[in-house]
C-alpha positions in Angstrom: -26.5 -1.2 -22.0 -23.1 -0.9 -20.2 -21.3 -4.0 -19.2 -20.4 -4.2 -15.6 -16.7 -5.2 -14.7 -16.4 -8.0 -12.4 -14.0 -7.2 -9.4 -11.3 -9.5 -10.9 -11.2 -7.1 -14.1 -10.4 -4.2 -12.4 -6.6 -4.8 -12.5 -5.7 -5.4 -16.0 -2.3 -7.1 -16.9 -1.2 -3.8 -18.4 -2.2 -1.9 -15.1 -0.3 -4.4 -13.2 2.8 -4.5 -15.4 2.9 -0.6 -14.9 2.3 -1.0 -11.0 5.0 -3.7 -10.9 7.6 -1.7 -12.6 6.9 1.2 -10.4 7.1 -1.0 -7.4 10.3 -2.2 -8.7 12.0 1.4 -9.1 10.3 2.1 -5.7 12.3 -1.1 -4.0 15.3 0.1 -5.5 15.0 3.8 -4.4 14.0 2.5 -0.8 17.1 0.0 -0.8 19.4 2.8 -1.5 17.8 5.2 1.4 18.2 2.4 3.8 21.7 2.0 2.8 22.6 5.4 3.0 20.2 7.6 5.2 18.5 4.9 7.7 19.8 3.3 10.9 18.7 0.6 13.3 15.1 -0.5 13.2 14.0 1.8 10.4 16.7 0.5 8.2 15.5 -3.0 8.7 12.0 -1.9 8.0 12.9 -0.1 4.8 15.1 -3.0 3.6 12.2 -5.5 4.1 9.9 -3.0 2.3 12.6 -2.7 -0.7 12.7 -6.6 -1.0 9.0 -7.2 -0.8 8.3 -4.4 -3.7 11.1 -5.7 -5.9 10.0 -9.2 -5.8 6.4 -8.6 -6.4 7.2 -5.9 -8.7 9.1 -8.3 -10.8 6.2 -10.9 -10.6 3.4 -8.4 -11.7 5.7 -7.4 -14.7 6.3 -10.9 -15.9 3.0 -12.5 -14.8 0.7 -13.3 -17.6 -2.4 -14.8 -16.4 -3.7 -18.0 -17.7 -7.5 -17.1 -16.9 -8.9 -14.1 -16.5 -10.9 -14.5 -13.3 -8.0 -16.1 -11.2 -5.5 -14.1 -13.0 -7.3 -10.7 -11.9 -7.8 -11.9 -8.5 -4.1 -12.7 -8.2 -3.1 -9.2 -9.7 -5.4 -7.4 -7.3 -4.3 -9.5 -4.3 -0.6 -8.8 -5.1 -0.7 -4.9 -5.9 -2.8 -4.5 -2.5 -0.4 -6.6 -0.7 2.6 -4.6 -1.9 0.8 -1.2 -1.2 -0.4 -2.3 2.4 3.1 -4.4 3.4 5.7 -1.9 1.9 3.5 1.0 2.5 2.9 0.3 6.0 6.7 0.0 6.8 7.6 3.0 4.8 4.9 5.0 6.6 6.1 4.0 10.1 9.3 5.1 9.2 8.3 8.4 7.5 5.4 9.6 9.8 5.4 7.2 12.7 2.3 5.2 11.8 2.0 1.6 13.3 2.6 -1.1 11.1 -0.9 -3.0 11.8 -1.5 -3.4 8.1 1.6 -5.0 7.2 0.3 -8.6 8.2 -2.6 -8.1 6.0 -0.6 -6.8 3.0 1.6 -10.0 3.7 -1.2 -12.3 3.8 -2.5 -10.9 0.6 0.8 -11.4 -1.0 0.6 -14.8 0.1 -3.0 -15.2 -1.4 -1.7 -13.8 -4.4 1.1 -16.2 -5.0 -1.5 -19.1 -4.1 -3.8 -17.8 -7.0 -1.0 -17.5 -9.4 -0.2 -21.3 -8.8 -3.8 -22.1 -9.1 -4.2 -20.3 -12.3 -1.1 -21.9 -13.5 -2.1 -25.2 -12.5 -5.5 -24.5 -14.0 -3.9 -23.7 -17.1 
């Protein structure tokens, strides 16, 4: 009989660490692009996307969860938040897409931090 994985198990510490490192690299690349190729509103959006990717990438690389359930939920929220928040801003610049997913991503990032705090408090 095959064991079913809980939704919180889908994002392993290793996987979120790899994603975090890639988010960090993307953040540096976005900041460089914003500094040298973008102007106006696009530059602000890209700097914001870069900052969020960098900060949360570092958290995902460094975060070692205390509990598997809360830790898994925290990692999943943070990864989804980076993808939706930073991705929405980049897609707005690159393809003219609306930024309507950015608030959902930001809310997931806040939830991820709160889950990390709760995980640490239960510790």
